[in-house]
MITIFI-143382 format. One record per atom (N, C-alpha, C): y, z, x; residue in one letter. Coordinates in steps of 0.1 Angstrom, whole numbers, padded with zeros to 4 digits, always signed. Layout:
<recs>
YZXA;...
</recs>
This chain:
<recs>
+0028-0027+0077X;+0017-0019+0077X;+0014-0009+0067X;+0002-0006+0065X;-0001+0002+0053X;+0004+0016+0056X;+0007+0024+0045X;+0011+0037+0047X;-0003+0043+0041X;-0008+0054+0049X;-0019+0061+0045X;-0016+0075+0041X;-0025+0080+0032X;-0023+0094+0032X;-0037+0099+0026X;-0039+0113+0029X;-0053+0120+0023X;-0053+0123+0010X;-0060+0117+0002X;-0057+0120-0013X;-0068+0132-0015X;-0080+0132-0010X;-0091+0142-0010X;-0099+0143+0004X;-0108+0150+0006X;-0113+0150+0018X;-0123+0137+0022X;-0126+0131+0010X;-0134+0119+0010X;-0127+0106+0008X;-0114+0107+0002X;-0108+0095+0001X;-0093+0093+0007X;-0091+0081+0008X;-0078+0079+0016X;-0070+0069+0007X;-0057+0071+0003X;-0048+0065-0006X;-0040+0056+0003X;-0041+0043+0002X;-0032+0034+0010X;-0022+0027+0000X;-0009+0027+0006X;+0002+0022-0001X;+0010+0010+0006X;+0011-0001+0001X;+0018-0013+0007X;+0030-0014+0004X;+0041-0016+0015X;+0053-0017+0013X;+0058-0033+0013X;+0061-0037+0000X;+0064-0051-0002X;+0078-0055-0004X;+0085-0045+0002X;+0100-0050+0001X;+0105-0062+0010X;+0097-0063+0021X;+0101-0073+0031X;+0087-0081+0033X;+0081-0085+0024X;+0068-0091+0023X;+0066-0101+0032X;+0074-0113+0026X;+0073-0127+0033X;+0075-0126+0050X;+0085-0119+0053X;+0090-0117+0068X;+0080-0109+0075X;+0071-0101+0066X;+0063-0092+0074X;+0048-0098+0075X;+0046-0112+0070X;+0032-0117+0072X;+0031-0123+0086X;+0021-0117+0093X;+0019-0126+0107X;+0014-0140+0105X;+0023-0149+0107X;+0018-0162+0103X;+0006-0167+0110X;+0003-0164+0123X;-0010-0167+0130X;-0020-0161+0124X;-0021-0149+0119X;-0032-0142+0112X;-0034-0149+0099X;-0024-0151+0093X;-0022-0157+0079X;-0030-0171+0080X;-0025-0180+0089X;-0033-0195+0092X;-0048-0193+0093X;-0050-0183+0100X;-0066-0182+0105X;-0073-0179+0089X;-0067-0171+0082X;-0073-0164+0070X;-0074-0178+0060X;-0065-0185+0060X;-0064-0197+0052X;-0074-0209+0056X;-0073-0209+0070X;-0082-0220+0077X;-0099-0216+0070X;-0101-0203+0073X;-0114-0197+0071X;-0120-0200+0056X;-0108-0199+0049X;-0112-0201+0034X;-0113-0215+0030X;-0105-0222+0037X;-0107-0238+0033X;-0119-0242+0037X;-0124-0237+0052X;-0136-0242+0059X;-0149-0240+0049X;-0147-0228+0039X;-0159-0226+0030X;-0159-0234+0018X;-0147-0239+0016X;-0146-0247+0003X;-0152-0259+0005X;-0164-0262-0001X;-0173-0275+0002X;-0167-0287-0007X;-0158-0282-0017X;-0154-0293-0025X;-0141-0299-0019X;-0134-0293-0008X;-0122-0298-0002X;-0120-0312+0000X;-0132-0317+0008X;-0131-0331+0011X;-0130-0341-0002X;-0136-0336-0012X;-0135-0345-0023X;-0121-0344-0032X;-0114-0336-0028X;-0100-0333-0034X;-0090-0336-0026X;-0091-0338-0013X;-0080-0345-0004X;-0082-0354+0004X;-0074-0363+0009X;-0080-0375+0017X;-0076-0369+0032X;-0069-0358+0034X;-0065-0351+0047X;-0079-0342+0052X;-0080-0342+0063X;-0092-0331+0071X;-0086-0318+0070X;-0095-0309+0075X;-0088-0296+0075X;-0078-0296+0085X;-0079-0300+0097X;-0071-0297+0107X;-0056-0304+0103X;-0056-0313+0096X;-0043-0321+0089X;-0038-0312+0080X;-0045-0304+0071X;-0041-0297+0061X;-0034-0285+0069X;-0041-0277+0078X;-0035-0266+0085X;-0021-0270+0092X;-0021-0282+0097X;-0009-0286+0105X;+0004-0286+0094X;-0002-0290+0082X;+0010-0292+0072X;+0015-0276+0067X;+0004-0268+0067X;+0006-0253+0065X;+0015-0249+0075X;+0013-0250+0088X;+0021-0246+0099X;+0036-0250+0097X;+0036-0262+0094X;+0051-0267+0092X;+0058-0257+0081X;+0050-0258+0070X;+0057-0250+0058X;+0058-0234+0064X;+0050-0228+0071X;+0052-0214+0073X;+0063-0211+0085X;+0062-0221+0094X;+0069-0218+0106X;+0081-0224+0107X;+0087-0235+0096X;+0102-0238+0096X;+0107-0227+0087X;+0116-0218+0096X;+0122-0207+0091X;+0137-0208+0094X;+0144-0221+0093X;+0156-0223+0093X;+0163-0220+0080X;+0174-0213+0081X;+0181-0209+0070X;+0198-0210+0072X;+0205-0211+0061X;+0220-0210+0064X;+0227-0200+0056X;+0236-0192+0062X;+0242-0182+0059X;+0256-0183+0065X;+0265-0181+0054X;+0279-0185+0055X;+0283-0195+0065X;+0278-0207+0062X;+0279-0220+0071X;+0275-0222+0084X;+0265-0210+0088X;+0260-0210+0101X;+0244-0211+0097X;+0239-0219+0106X;+0223-0222+0108X;+0216-0211+0114X;+0205-0204+0110X;+0198-0194+0118X;+0183-0198+0118X;+0176-0192+0127X;+0161-0195+0126X;+0154-0181+0127X;+0147-0179+0116X;+0138-0164+0115X;+0128-0165+0125X;+0128-0153+0132X;+0116-0153+0144X;+0104-0146+0141X;+0104-0141+0129X;+0093-0132+0125X;+0090-0135+0112X;+0075-0138+0107X;+0071-0137+0093X;+0071-0153+0088X;+0067-0153+0076X;+0068-0166+0068X;+0083-0168+0064X;+0083-0183+0062X;+0096-0187+0057X;+0097-0184+0043X;+0108-0176+0037X;+0112-0170+0026X;+0113-0180+0014X;+0117-0191+0019X;+0120-0201+0008X;+0110-0210+0006X;+0099-0210+0014X;+0090-0220+0009X;+0082-0217+0000X;+0078-0227-0010X;+0068-0226-0020X;+0056-0222-0018X;+0050-0226-0005X;+0037-0221-0003X;+0035-0206+0002X;+0047-0198+0005X;+0047-0187+0010X;+0040-0176+0001X;+0043-0174-0011X;+0038-0164-0020X;+0022-0167-0020X;+0018-0178-0020X;+0002-0180-0021X;-0004-0175-0008X;+0003-0180+0002X;-0002-0175+0015X;-0002-0159+0016X;+0009-0152+0013X;+0011-0139+0013X;-0001-0133+0005X;-0002-0138-0006X;-0014-0131-0016X;-0026-0133-0010X;-0029-0144-0003X;-0042-0146+0003X;-0043-0136+0015X;-0033-0134+0022X;-0034-0128+0035X;-0036-0110+0031X;-0028-0108+0019X;-0029-0093+0016X;-0044-0092+0010X;-0049-0100+0003X;-0063-0099-0004X;-0071-0098+0008X;-0071-0105+0017X;-0081-0105+0030X;-0078-0091+0038X;-0066-0088+0039X;-0063-0073+0046X;-0069-0063+0037X;-0068-0063+0023X;-0074-0053+0014X;-0088-0051+0016X;-0094-0064+0016X;-0109-0065+0017X;-0114-0058+0028X;-0107-0064+0040X;-0111-0056+0054X;-0110-0041+0055X;-0100-0036+0047X;-0095-0021+0046X;-0105-0012+0038X;-0111-0019+0028X;-0119-0013+0018X;-0133-0010+0025X;-0139+0001+0022X;-0151+0003+0028X;-0162-0003+0017X;-0172-0010+0025X;-0184-0016+0018X;-0189-0007+0008X;-0191-0013-0004X;-0198-0006-0017X;-0211-0008-0017X;
</recs>
């Protein structure tokens, strides 16, 4: 969650802690953000043979497959996006951008 502090009576400074970014991304919300972005992309059907639901299903597999091995033991992360997935940085950036847009006042 963002940390807020009053900069002046009319401005608020927001600081984002990114030390545990991937595991802090709520995957359900992130998938909604990505689905909405893909839904708005009119060129998507010309670039992919898969439909929107199929692409979102693939995204779910990438984000929610959070198994990892440590000291010979398998574990499953129960929170956030998969740290080792190549798609996670892009998803995290899109989610952060959407969050930032929602928190900024309309100009």
